[in-house]
C-alpha positions as CSV (number, residue, x, y, z in Angstrom):
1,X,34.9,-39.2,-0.1
2,X,35.5,-41.4,-3.2
3,X,38.3,-41.0,-5.6
4,X,39.7,-42.3,-8.9
5,X,43.1,-41.4,-10.5
6,X,43.0,-38.6,-13.1
7,X,44.8,-38.5,-16.5
8,X,47.8,-36.3,-15.9
9,X,47.3,-34.5,-19.3
10,X,44.2,-32.9,-17.9
11,X,44.1,-30.0,-15.4
12,X,41.6,-28.2,-13.2
13,X,38.3,-29.2,-11.5
14,X,34.7,-29.0,-12.4
15,X,32.4,-28.4,-9.4
16,X,29.0,-30.0,-10.0
17,X,26.3,-28.2,-7.9
18,X,23.2,-30.2,-7.1
19,X,21.3,-29.8,-3.8
20,X,24.0,-27.3,-2.5
21,X,23.0,-24.0,-4.2
22,X,25.4,-21.7,-2.3
23,X,28.9,-20.4,-2.8
24,X,29.9,-20.5,0.8
25,X,30.5,-23.4,3.3
26,X,30.4,-25.8,0.5
27,X,32.5,-28.9,0.9
28,X,32.9,-29.8,-2.8
29,X,33.7,-26.2,-3.8
30,X,36.1,-25.7,-0.9
31,X,38.0,-28.8,-1.9
32,X,38.2,-27.8,-5.5
33,X,39.6,-24.4,-4.6
34,X,42.3,-26.1,-2.6
35,X,43.6,-27.9,-5.7
36,X,45.9,-26.6,-8.3
37,X,44.5,-25.5,-11.7
38,X,41.3,-23.7,-12.8
39,X,38.0,-24.3,-11.1
40,X,34.8,-24.3,-13.2
41,X,31.2,-24.7,-11.9
42,X,28.2,-26.4,-13.4
43,X,24.5,-27.1,-12.7
44,X,22.3,-29.5,-14.6
45,X,18.5,-29.2,-14.8
46,X,18.3,-32.9,-15.0
47,X,15.6,-34.0,-17.4
48,X,15.4,-37.4,-15.7
49,X,13.8,-35.6,-12.8
50,X,12.1,-32.6,-14.5
51,X,10.4,-34.3,-17.3
52,X,8.2,-36.2,-14.8
53,X,7.0,-33.1,-13.0
54,X,3.8,-31.0,-13.6
55,X,4.5,-27.9,-15.6
56,X,3.6,-25.7,-12.6
57,X,5.9,-26.8,-9.8
58,X,7.1,-24.4,-7.0
59,X,10.2,-26.4,-6.5
60,X,11.4,-25.9,-10.1
61,X,10.8,-22.1,-9.8
62,X,12.6,-22.1,-6.5
63,X,15.6,-23.9,-8.1
64,X,15.6,-21.6,-11.2
65,X,15.7,-18.5,-9.0
66,X,18.3,-20.0,-6.7
67,X,20.6,-21.1,-9.5
68,X,20.4,-17.6,-11.0
69,X,21.4,-16.1,-7.7
70,X,24.3,-18.6,-7.3
71,X,25.5,-17.8,-10.8
72,X,25.5,-14.1,-10.1
73,X,27.5,-14.7,-6.9
74,X,30.0,-16.9,-8.7
75,X,30.5,-14.3,-11.4
76,X,31.1,-11.7,-8.8
77,X,34.1,-13.9,-7.8
78,X,35.3,-14.2,-11.4
79,X,33.5,-17.5,-12.1
80,X,30.0,-18.4,-13.1
81,X,27.8,-21.5,-13.8
82,X,27.8,-23.6,-16.9
83,X,24.1,-24.5,-16.9
84,X,22.6,-27.3,-18.9
85,X,19.1,-28.6,-19.4
86,X,19.8,-32.3,-20.2
87,X,20.3,-35.7,-18.7
88,X,23.1,-35.3,-16.1
89,X,24.7,-38.6,-17.2
90,X,25.2,-37.0,-20.6
91,X,25.9,-33.4,-19.7
92,X,28.6,-33.8,-17.1
93,X,30.9,-36.1,-19.2
94,X,30.3,-33.7,-22.1
95,X,31.4,-30.7,-20.1
96,X,34.5,-32.7,-18.8
97,X,35.5,-33.3,-22.4
98,X,34.9,-29.7,-23.4
99,X,36.8,-28.2,-20.5
100,X,39.6,-30.8,-20.3
101,X,39.4,-30.9,-16.5
102,X,41.1,-33.6,-14.4
103,X,38.4,-34.0,-11.7
104,X,34.8,-33.5,-10.9
105,X,33.8,-32.6,-7.4
106,X,30.3,-32.9,-6.1
107,X,28.5,-33.2,-2.8
108,X,26.9,-36.5,-2.0
109,X,23.2,-37.1,-2.6
110,X,22.1,-40.3,-0.8
111,X,18.7,-40.8,-2.5
112,X,18.3,-43.9,-4.8
113,X,18.1,-42.1,-8.1
114,X,21.1,-39.9,-7.2
115,X,23.1,-43.0,-6.4
116,X,22.3,-44.6,-9.7
117,X,23.1,-41.3,-11.5
118,X,26.4,-40.8,-9.8
119,X,27.5,-44.4,-10.4
120,X,26.8,-43.9,-14.1
121,X,28.6,-40.5,-14.3
122,X,31.5,-41.9,-12.3
123,X,31.8,-44.8,-14.7
124,X,31.9,-42.4,-17.7
125,X,34.5,-40.2,-16.0
126,X,36.7,-43.2,-15.1
127,X,36.8,-44.2,-18.8
128,X,38.3,-40.8,-19.4
129,X,40.8,-41.0,-16.6
130,X,39.0,-38.3,-14.7
131,X,38.6,-38.3,-10.9
132,X,35.1,-38.1,-9.4
133,X,35.2,-37.0,-5.8
134,X,32.2,-36.7,-3.6
135,X,31.8,-35.1,-0.2
136,X,29.5,-35.2,2.7
137,X,27.8,-31.8,2.8
138,X,24.0,-31.8,3.4
139,X,24.3,-34.0,6.6
140,X,26.3,-33.6,9.7
141,X,27.0,-37.3,10.0
142,X,27.1,-39.3,6.7
143,X,24.6,-42.2,6.9
144,X,27.2,-44.9,7.1
145,X,29.1,-43.2,9.9
146,X,27.0,-43.9,13.0
147,X,26.4,-47.6,13.9
148,X,25.5,-49.5,17.1
149,X,28.1,-51.2,19.1
150,X,27.2,-54.4,17.2
151,X,28.0,-52.6,13.9
152,X,24.4,-52.5,12.8
153,X,22.3,-49.4,11.7
154,X,20.2,-47.7,14.3
155,X,16.5,-48.4,13.9
156,X,15.3,-46.6,17.0
157,X,15.5,-42.8,17.1
158,X,16.5,-42.1,20.8
159,X,19.7,-44.2,20.7
160,X,20.5,-42.7,17.3
161,X,20.0,-39.2,18.6
162,X,22.2,-39.9,21.6
163,X,25.0,-41.3,19.3
164,X,24.5,-38.4,16.9
165,X,25.0,-35.8,19.7
166,X,27.9,-37.7,21.3
167,X,29.7,-37.8,17.9
168,X,29.3,-34.1,17.4
169,X,32.7,-32.4,17.4
170,X,33.8,-28.8,16.6
171,X,35.1,-30.1,13.3
172,X,31.5,-31.1,12.3
173,X,30.4,-27.5,12.8
174,X,33.3,-25.8,11.1
175,X,32.6,-24.1,7.7
176,X,34.1,-25.6,4.6
177,X,35.7,-22.8,2.7
178,X,38.8,-22.4,0.6
179,X,42.1,-21.9,2.4
180,X,44.3,-21.0,-0.6
181,X,44.9,-17.2,-0.6
182,X,44.9,-17.2,-4.4
183,X,41.9,-19.5,-4.7
184,X,39.8,-18.3,-7.6
185,X,37.1,-19.5,-9.9
186,X,37.5,-19.7,-13.7
187,X,35.0,-17.8,-15.8
188,X,32.9,-20.1,-18.1
189,X,34.4,-20.2,-21.6
190,X,32.3,-17.9,-23.9
191,X,31.7,-20.8,-26.3
192,X,30.1,-22.9,-23.6
193,X,28.4,-20.2,-21.6
194,X,24.7,-20.3,-22.3
195,X,23.6,-18.5,-19.1
196,X,20.7,-19.5,-16.8
197,X,17.5,-20.6,-18.5
198,X,14.2,-19.1,-17.6
199,X,11.2,-21.1,-16.4
200,X,9.7,-20.8,-19.8
201,X,12.9,-22.1,-21.5
202,X,12.6,-25.2,-19.3
203,X,9.0,-25.6,-20.4
204,X,7.6,-24.7,-16.9
205,X,5.2,-22.0,-15.8
206,X,5.2,-19.4,-13.0
207,X,3.6,-20.4,-9.7
208,X,2.6,-18.4,-6.6
209,X,6.0,-19.1,-5.1
210,X,6.6,-15.5,-3.8
211,X,3.0,-14.9,-2.8
212,X,3.2,-18.1,-0.7
213,X,6.1,-16.6,1.2
214,X,9.2,-18.2,-0.3
215,X,12.3,-16.2,-1.0
216,X,14.6,-18.5,-3.0
217,X,18.4,-18.6,-3.0
218,X,21.1,-17.8,-0.5
219,X,19.4,-14.5,0.3
220,X,16.2,-16.2,1.2
221,X,18.0,-18.8,3.3
222,X,19.9,-16.0,5.1
223,X,16.6,-14.1,5.7
224,X,14.9,-17.3,7.0
225,X,17.8,-18.0,9.3
226,X,17.9,-14.5,10.7
227,X,14.2,-14.7,11.5
228,X,14.6,-18.1,13.2
229,X,17.5,-16.9,15.3
230,X,15.1,-14.5,17.0
231,X,12.6,-17.3,17.6
232,X,14.6,-20.4,18.4
233,X,14.4,-19.9,22.1
234,X,10.6,-20.3,21.9
235,X,10.7,-23.3,19.5
236,X,9.9,-26.0,22.0
237,X,6.6,-24.3,23.0
238,X,5.5,-22.8,19.7
239,X,6.4,-25.5,17.2
240,X,3.2,-27.5,17.7
241,X,0.8,-24.7,16.8
242,X,0.1,-24.1,13.1
243,X,-1.6,-20.7,13.5
244,X,1.6,-19.0,14.6
245,X,5.1,-18.8,13.2
246,X,6.6,-21.4,15.5
247,X,8.6,-23.6,13.2
248,X,11.9,-22.7,11.5
249,X,10.6,-22.5,7.9
250,X,14.2,-23.5,6.9
251,X,13.3,-26.9,5.5
252,X,13.2,-25.8,1.9
253,X,16.5,-24.1,2.2
254,X,18.0,-27.3,3.8
255,X,16.5,-29.3,0.9
256,X,18.2,-27.2,-1.8
257,X,21.3,-26.2,0.2
258,X,20.7,-22.5,0.1
259,X,21.7,-22.7,3.8
260,X,24.5,-24.8,5.4
261,X,23.4,-27.6,7.8
262,X,26.7,-26.9,9.6
263,X,25.6,-23.3,10.3
264,X,22.2,-24.5,11.5
265,X,23.6,-27.2,13.8
266,X,26.3,-24.9,15.2
267,X,23.6,-22.3,16.0
268,X,21.3,-24.9,17.7
269,X,24.2,-26.5,19.6
270,X,25.6,-23.3,20.9
271,X,22.1,-22.0,22.0
272,X,21.3,-25.4,23.6
273,X,24.1,-24.9,26.0
274,X,22.9,-21.5,27.2
275,X,20.3,-20.9,29.9
276,X,16.8,-21.5,28.6
277,X,18.2,-23.5,25.8
278,X,15.3,-26.0,25.5
279,X,14.1,-24.6,22.3
280,X,17.4,-24.9,20.6
281,X,17.9,-28.4,22.0
282,X,14.6,-29.5,20.6
283,X,15.4,-28.1,17.2
284,X,18.8,-29.8,17.3
285,X,16.8,-33.1,17.8
286,X,14.8,-32.3,14.7
287,X,18.0,-32.1,12.7
288,X,18.9,-35.5,14.1
289,X,15.5,-36.8,13.0
290,X,16.3,-35.7,9.5
291,X,19.5,-37.6,9.5
292,X,18.0,-40.6,11.2
293,X,15.6,-41.1,8.3
294,X,18.4,-40.4,5.8
295,X,20.4,-43.3,7.3
296,X,17.4,-45.5,7.3
297,X,16.9,-45.0,3.6
298,X,20.6,-45.6,3.0
299,X,20.8,-48.8,4.9
300,X,17.3,-50.1,4.1
301,X,16.6,-48.9,0.5
302,X,13.5,-51.1,0.3
303,X,11.6,-48.6,2.4
304,X,11.3,-46.4,-0.6
305,X,8.3,-48.4,-1.8
306,X,7.8,-51.1,0.9
307,X,7.0,-51.2,4.6
308,X,10.1,-51.2,6.9
309,X,8.3,-53.9,9.0
310,X,7.6,-56.9,6.7
311,X,4.5,-57.9,8.7
312,X,2.8,-54.7,7.5
313,X,3.7,-55.0,3.8
314,X,0.5,-56.9,3.1
315,X,-1.9,-54.6,4.9
316,X,-5.2,-55.0,3.0
317,X,-6.3,-51.3,2.7
318,X,-9.7,-50.8,1.0
319,X,-8.2,-47.8,-0.9
320,X,-11.4,-46.1,-1.8
321,X,-10.4,-43.6,-4.5
322,X,-13.2,-41.2,-3.6
323,X,-12.0,-41.0,-0.1
324,X,-8.5,-40.4,-1.3
325,X,-9.7,-37.6,-3.6
326,X,-11.6,-35.9,-0.8
327,X,-8.5,-36.0,1.4
328,X,-6.3,-34.5,-1.4
329,X,-8.8,-31.7,-2.0
330,X,-9.4,-30.8,1.7
331,X,-13.1,-31.8,1.8
332,X,-13.2,-34.6,4.3
333,X,-15.5,-32.8,6.7
334,X,-12.8,-32.7,9.4
335,X,-11.8,-29.0,9.6
336,X,-8.2,-29.4,10.8
337,X,-7.4,-32.1,8.2
338,X,-9.0,-30.0,5.5
339,X,-7.1,-26.9,6.5
340,X,-3.9,-28.8,6.4
341,X,-4.5,-30.2,3.0
342,X,-5.5,-26.8,1.6
343,X,-2.4,-25.3,3.1
344,X,-0.4,-27.9,1.2
345,X,-2.2,-27.2,-2.0
346,X,-2.1,-23.4,-1.9
347,X,1.4,-23.0,-0.4
348,X,3.4,-26.2,-0.9
349,X,4.0,-26.3,2.8
350,X,2.4,-28.2,5.6
351,X,3.1,-27.7,9.3
352,X,4.8,-30.7,10.8
353,X,2.1,-31.5,13.4
354,X,-0.5,-31.4,10.6
355,X,1.6,-33.7,8.5
356,X,1.2,-36.3,11.2
357,X,-2.5,-35.6,11.7
358,X,-3.2,-35.7,7.9
359,X,-1.2,-38.9,7.4
360,X,-2.8,-40.7,10.4
361,X,-6.3,-39.6,9.1
362,X,-5.6,-41.0,5.6
363,X,-4.3,-44.3,6.8
364,X,-6.3,-45.0,9.9
365,X,-9.5,-43.2,9.3
366,X,-9.9,-43.4,5.5
367,X,-8.0,-46.8,5.4
368,X,-5.9,-45.7,2.4
369,X,-2.4,-47.1,1.8
370,X,0.3,-44.8,3.2
371,X,2.1,-44.9,-0.2
372,X,-0.8,-43.0,-1.8
373,X,-0.4,-40.2,0.7
374,X,3.4,-40.3,0.5
375,X,3.2,-39.9,-3.3
376,X,0.8,-36.9,-3.0
377,X,3.1,-35.2,-0.5
378,X,6.0,-35.9,-2.8
379,X,4.2,-34.0,-5.6
380,X,3.2,-31.1,-3.5
381,X,5.7,-30.4,-0.8
382,X,8.2,-27.7,-1.7
383,X,10.6,-29.1,0.9
384,X,10.2,-32.7,-0.3
385,X,13.0,-35.1,0.7
386,X,12.4,-38.7,0.0
387,X,14.0,-40.0,3.3
388,X,12.1,-37.5,5.5
389,X,8.8,-37.9,3.6
390,X,9.0,-41.7,3.6
391,X,10.1,-41.8,7.2
392,X,7.3,-39.5,8.3
393,X,4.6,-41.5,6.5
394,X,5.8,-44.8,7.7
395,X,5.9,-43.4,11.2
396,X,2.3,-42.3,11.0
397,X,1.2,-45.5,9.3
398,X,3.0,-47.6,12.0
399,X,4.8,-49.5,9.2
400,X,8.2,-47.9,9.8
401,X,11.0,-48.2,12.3
402,X,10.4,-46.6,15.7
403,X,6.9,-45.7,14.5
404,X,3.8,-44.7,16.2
405,X,2.3,-47.9,17.6
406,X,-0.5,-49.2,15.4
407,X,-3.0,-49.0,18.2
408,X,-2.4,-45.3,18.8
409,X,-4.6,-43.4,16.4
410,X,-4.8,-39.6,16.3
411,X,-8.3,-38.2,16.9
412,X,-8.6,-35.3,14.4
413,X,-11.0,-33.4,16.6
414,X,-9.0,-33.5,19.8
415,X,-5.8,-32.7,17.8
416,X,-7.7,-29.7,16.5
417,X,-8.9,-28.6,19.9
418,X,-5.4,-29.0,21.4
419,X,-3.2,-27.4,18.7
420,X,-5.6,-24.8,17.1
421,X,-7.8,-24.1,20.1
422,X,-9.2,-20.9,18.8
423,X,-9.6,-22.2,15.3
424,X,-7.4,-19.5,13.9
425,X,-5.6,-21.8,11.5
426,X,-8.8,-23.4,10.3
427,X,-10.4,-20.1,9.6
428,X,-7.4,-19.1,7.5
429,X,-7.7,-22.1,5.1
430,X,-11.3,-23.2,5.5
431,X,-13.0,-19.7,5.4
432,X,-16.5,-21.2,4.9
433,X,-16.3,-22.0,8.6
434,X,-15.0,-18.7,9.7
435,X,-18.2,-17.6,11.4
436,X,-18.2,-20.5,13.8
437,X,-17.1,-20.0,17.4
438,X,-14.0,-21.6,18.9
439,X,-16.0,-24.4,20.3
440,X,-17.9,-25.4,17.2
441,X,-15.3,-25.0,14.6
442,X,-13.4,-28.2,15.4
443,X,-16.4,-30.5,14.8
444,X,-19.3,-28.5,13.3
445,X,-21.6,-31.5,12.9
446,X,-21.9,-31.6,16.7
447,X,-23.2,-28.1,17.0
448,X,-26.4,-27.7,14.9
449,X,-27.4,-24.5,16.6
450,X,-24.0,-22.9,16.0
451,X,-24.4,-23.9,12.3
452,X,-27.8,-22.4,12.1
453,X,-26.6,-19.1,13.7
454,X,-23.7,-19.0,11.2
455,X,-26.1,-19.9,8.3
456,X,-23.9,-22.8,7.4
457,X,-25.4,-25.9,5.9
458,X,-23.3,-29.1,6.0
459,X,-23.3,-30.8,2.7
460,X,-23.8,-27.5,0.9
461,X,-21.4,-25.0,2.4
462,X,-19.0,-27.5,3.9
463,X,-18.9,-31.3,3.7
464,X,-20.4,-33.6,6.3
465,X,-17.7,-35.9,7.8
466,X,-16.7,-38.5,5.3
467,X,-16.3,-41.2,7.9
468,X,-17.1,-41.7,11.6
469,X,-13.9,-41.6,13.5
470,X,-14.8,-44.1,16.1
471,X,-16.0,-46.6,13.5
472,X,-13.0,-46.1,11.3
473,X,-10.7,-46.5,14.3
474,X,-12.2,-49.9,15.0
475,X,-11.7,-50.9,11.4
476,X,-8.1,-49.8,11.5
477,X,-7.4,-51.7,14.7
478,X,-8.8,-54.8,13.2
479,X,-6.9,-54.4,10.0
480,X,-3.5,-54.0,11.8
481,X,-4.3,-56.7,14.3
482,X,-5.0,-59.2,11.4
483,X,-1.7,-58.2,9.7
484,X,0.4,-58.5,12.9
């Protein structure tokens, strides 16, 4: 938590919601409600972020609906959101002046833009004698808290996970709620209350958000959590298979804070201690992976646009734009890769196993710089978080910390045979291959008779393979060997 001294003539607190769109178990809100004086709430649709996005973006629609639900929840408690569509560095100081509050409370956001933004806002508030207090809320362990015995950041996951688990106490899993009996929110002053804007008012358009299976807001987070509670025991065995509902599907709710990470960690920790707790234990490790990548970005901010390993910064990728375009559009001729990319395009989601397969294929089969793929995922993923996206891509590209060794290259056909054995997932997103049997669907070019029976012509109905995996693998090994 960071603090400055407030001007004594001011009173009350403004809670600035960002990626914590819930009115419960919220560290910043709970702290504000423990203070004396009125408590106001605000949310800013930050133009520094939104102005760069395409006009159809599922994330924006998710946020709009989630903010609207949060506003209704706060109004039911006597409060409500002051919503602005502006640059946050202008909007928050302006609201502070209009409300006359003594402090602004917000939950920490550790990404590079957020740090710059918060520093700028904090400076403006200090000139007014207003305190700016920030709290750890979307991570169990703040990124600077866990260090090795030498006082250095962890760069290998397993020791980090062990330290993460060892440092886990009941206090980390307790909810952050107000303890004052008379704690209450202040209604937005009518002169400042503009209500929640629509997508159209923000100059965005509707997407297929709901049809793609997303329910925004706290209600959506609660529904997703309830579903996962029933499945967490099977997580270890089901999470690798994209054709079934084996993952938590909570990542978007973690991203925007419509669920509490403390609730999720508490669930996983408690279940991991029970008989047959392997599924919960595995998922708890996934939460640790998320925080591992967050602390990597915090301690090594250069990874945002450069390789973690300096030796691989100068990898000479051919970067063929046509290959990259085929990958983006799901027409590489490798069915599992294409199904994954089409899932991303049509739903904004990609199964974690397929993220690894698709990333490996782009870098080590198509020989395209990992940053091109990272950028594409950043535009499309509804659950996009810079630290996790960057960490995952550098892992797959072998340029990151504790990464996949460069000489280990996923074979897209064997990955398909192993994790989508019956071709169910492929048929869902590559319907032109639906008539192929479970043997032929993973590598259609190897089964001309099956293609003939299904009346499928490669190059007409579905692409021929854009590269030969064996030849590309040899090129990738040579490229990495030369760099190392």
